[in-house]
C-alpha positions in Angstrom: -28.0 15.2 13.9 -27.5 11.7 12.3 -27.8 13.1 8.5 -25.6 15.9 9.6 -22.9 13.3 10.3 -23.4 11.1 7.9 -23.3 14.4 5.4 -19.8 15.4 6.8 -18.6 11.7 6.8 -19.7 11.8 2.8 -17.7 14.9 2.1 -14.2 13.8 3.8 -14.4 11.1 1.7 -15.0 12.7 -1.7 -12.0 15.1 -0.2 -9.9 12.0 0.7 -10.4 10.7 -3.2 -9.6 14.2 -4.7 -6.3 14.2 -2.6 -5.4 10.4 -3.6 -6.1 11.2 -7.0 -3.8 14.4 -6.8 -0.8 13.0 -4.6 -0.7 9.6 -6.4 0.3 11.3 -9.6 3.6 11.8 -8.3 4.0 8.3 -7.8 5.5 5.8 -10.5 2.4 3.7 -12.2 2.8 0.1 -12.2 0.6 -2.2 -14.5 -0.3 -5.6 -14.4 1.3 -7.9 -17.1 -1.3 -10.2 -18.6 0.8 -12.2 -20.6 3.2 -12.9 -17.3 -0.1 -14.1 -15.5 -1.1 -16.4 -18.6 2.4 -17.7 -18.6 2.6 -18.6 -14.9 -1.1 -19.8 -15.0 0.1 -22.0 -17.4 3.5 -23.4 -15.8 2.3 -23.9 -12.5 -1.6 -25.3 -13.4 -3.2 -22.5 -11.6 -6.5 -22.9 -13.6 -6.6 -26.1 -11.6 -6.0 -24.3 -8.2 -8.4 -21.7 -9.0 -11.3 -24.7 -9.7 -10.1 -26.2 -6.4 -10.6 -22.9 -4.3 -13.7 -22.0 -5.8 -15.2 -25.5 -4.9 -13.5 -25.4 -1.7 -15.4 -22.1 -0.8 -18.7 -23.5 -1.7 -18.2 -26.4 0.7 -17.7 -24.0 3.5 -20.2 -23.9 6.3 -20.0 -20.9 7.9 -20.7 -21.0 11.8 -23.6 -18.0 12.9 -20.7 -16.1 14.5 -18.9 -15.8 11.6 -19.1 -13.0 8.9 -19.8 -14.8 6.0 -21.2 -11.5 4.3 -17.4 -10.3 4.5 -16.3 -13.0 2.1 -19.0 -12.7 0.1 -18.6 -8.7 -0.2 -14.5 -9.4 -1.1 -15.3 -12.2 -3.9 -17.7 -10.1 -5.7 -15.3 -7.5 -6.9 -13.5 -10.6 -8.6 -14.1 -9.3 -12.5 -15.6 -6.3 -11.6 -15.0 -3.4 -13.9 -14.7 -0.9 -10.9 -11.4 -2.5 -9.4 -10.3 -5.2 -12.1 -12.1 -6.5 -15.2 -9.5 -8.9 -16.2 -9.2 -11.2 -12.9 -7.7 -14.9 -13.8 -8.0 -16.0 -10.1 -10.4 -16.6 -7.5 -9.3 -13.9 -5.1 -9.9 -10.2 -4.3 -8.5 -8.0 -7.3 -5.5 -6.0 -5.2 -4.2 -9.6 -4.7 -3.5 -9.8 -8.4 -1.6 -6.9 -8.4 0.4 -8.5 -5.3 1.0 -11.5 -7.6 2.3 -9.6 -10.5 4.7 -7.6 -8.2 6.3 -11.1 -6.5 6.4 -12.4 -9.8 8.5 -9.7 -11.2 10.8 -8.8 -7.8 10.6 -11.6 -5.3 12.8 -14.8 -5.1 11.5 -18.2 -4.6 13.3 -18.4 -1.3 11.9 -14.9 0.5 9.2 -15.4 3.8 6.3 -13.5 2.7 3.6 -12.7 5.8 0.1 -11.8 4.5 -1.7 -9.9 7.7 -5.1 -10.2 7.8 -4.6 -13.5 5.1 -8.7 -14.0 6.0 -9.3 -17.5 4.1 -5.6 -17.5 2.4 -6.8 -17.4 -1.2 -3.2 -15.5 -1.7 -1.2 -18.2 0.0 -2.5 -20.8 -1.6 -1.8 -19.3 -5.2 1.5 -18.2 -4.0 2.6 -21.7 -2.8 1.6 -23.4 -5.9 3.9 -21.0 -7.7 7.0 -22.1 -5.4 6.7 -19.3 -2.7 7.5 -21.8 -0.7 8.5 -19.3 2.3 5.1 -17.7 2.7 2.7 -17.5 5.7 -0.7 -16.5 6.8 -1.6 -14.2 9.8 -5.0 -13.2 11.4 -6.5 -12.5 14.2 -9.7 -14.3 13.5 -12.1 -11.4 13.9 -14.2 -12.3 10.9 -14.0 -16.0 10.6 -12.8 -18.9 13.2 -9.0 -20.4 13.2 -10.4 -23.8 12.9 -12.8 -23.0 9.3 -9.4 -21.3 8.0 -7.5 -24.1 8.8 -9.7 -26.8 7.8 -10.1 -24.9 4.5 -6.3 -24.7 4.0 -5.6 -28.4 5.1 -8.5 -29.6 2.4 -6.2 -27.7 0.1 -3.1 -29.9 0.9 -1.7 -26.5 2.8 -1.8 -27.6 6.6 0.3 -25.2 9.2 0.4 -22.6 7.0 -1.0 -20.0 9.5 1.1 -18.4 12.0 0.3 -17.6 15.7 1.4 -13.8 16.6 4.1 -15.1 18.1 5.5 -16.8 14.9 4.7 -13.9 13.4 7.1 -11.5 15.6 9.8 -14.0 15.1 9.8 -14.4 11.2 12.4 -12.4 9.4 10.1 -11.5 6.9 11.4 -9.9 3.5 7.8 -9.3 2.0 4.9 -8.4 4.1 1.1 -7.8 2.7 -2.1 -6.1 4.1 -5.0 -6.7 1.8 -8.5 -5.9 2.7 -7.8 -4.4 6.0 -6.4 -0.8 7.5 -2.6 -1.0 7.6 -3.0 1.3 10.6 -5.1 -1.0 12.4 -2.3 -4.0 12.4 -1.5 -4.9 16.0 0.9 -2.2 17.2 3.7 -5.1 18.1 3.5 -6.0 14.5 4.1 -2.6 13.2 6.8 -1.8 14.9 8.3 -5.3 14.5 8.0 -4.9 10.8 9.1 -1.4 10.6 12.4 -2.3 12.7 12.8 -5.1 10.7 15.9 -5.1 8.6 15.5 -7.7 6.2 12.1 -6.4 5.1 12.3 -4.9 2.0 8.7 -4.0 0.8 5.0 -3.5 2.2 2.0 -4.1 -0.2 -1.0 -2.5 0.8 -4.8 -2.7 -0.4 -5.2 0.7 -2.2 -8.1 1.7 -0.1 -6.7 1.3 3.4 -2.7 2.3 2.5 -1.5 5.4 4.2 0.8 7.4 1.9 3.9 7.5 5.0 5.3 4.7 6.7 8.5 5.2 8.7 11.6 3.7 7.0 9.7 3.0 4.0 9.0 5.2 0.5 6.2 4.3 -2.1 7.9 2.3 -5.1 5.2 2.6 -7.2 1.2 2.4 -7.1 -1.3 -0.1 -8.8 -4.1 2.4 -9.5 -7.1 1.5 -7.2 -5.3 -2.0 -6.3 -2.4 -1.9 -4.3 0.0 0.9 -3.3 3.8 -0.6 -2.7 6.5 0.3 0.0 10.3 -0.3 -0.6 12.4 0.8 2.5 14.7 4.0 1.8 
């Protein structure tokens, strides 16, 4: 029975890949502008930020209850041909596409919430690029709140993580859901953001993104990295 279930699941995954490859041809293709990234790296001294992130990560002592393997797995995709050969940041590749999109399209005073932000590497880069109203939200299912807060405080960013109550109250202009299924976000958060009239963009990890969200349409796709939704 188990072998039959595994066979069916494998076939379903193949069918899903085929479906996405076909359906995605109908949407605009977004490309990462490496010249723009290089310019911002120089302007905001992000090489130094990357070094600090790498060193800080190496210093983390994960508790036995925390999923250290999850973060190791995510970071193994850095400079992986499968996802993104050229990754100038210490960050999961879909986040590089998110940075590219945000630099090109989002004002510095916009309110940005990263749902499922984990350790917060993306938050660190955005804050250092001048996106001051950037916040993270996590359910702490993979890692303790204390571990994340200690990590971010050591990087000079205390208080960047928000509670569920705070997230529900923030009138976000841009939200992200990377490394996590959009459909598995808490129902209250999904309802709040879909109905939020100030929300302009939703950026979702390609692997976990739906192709339909109420009140939104797909603006474009970074192949294998990110699906960008904009309000209709």
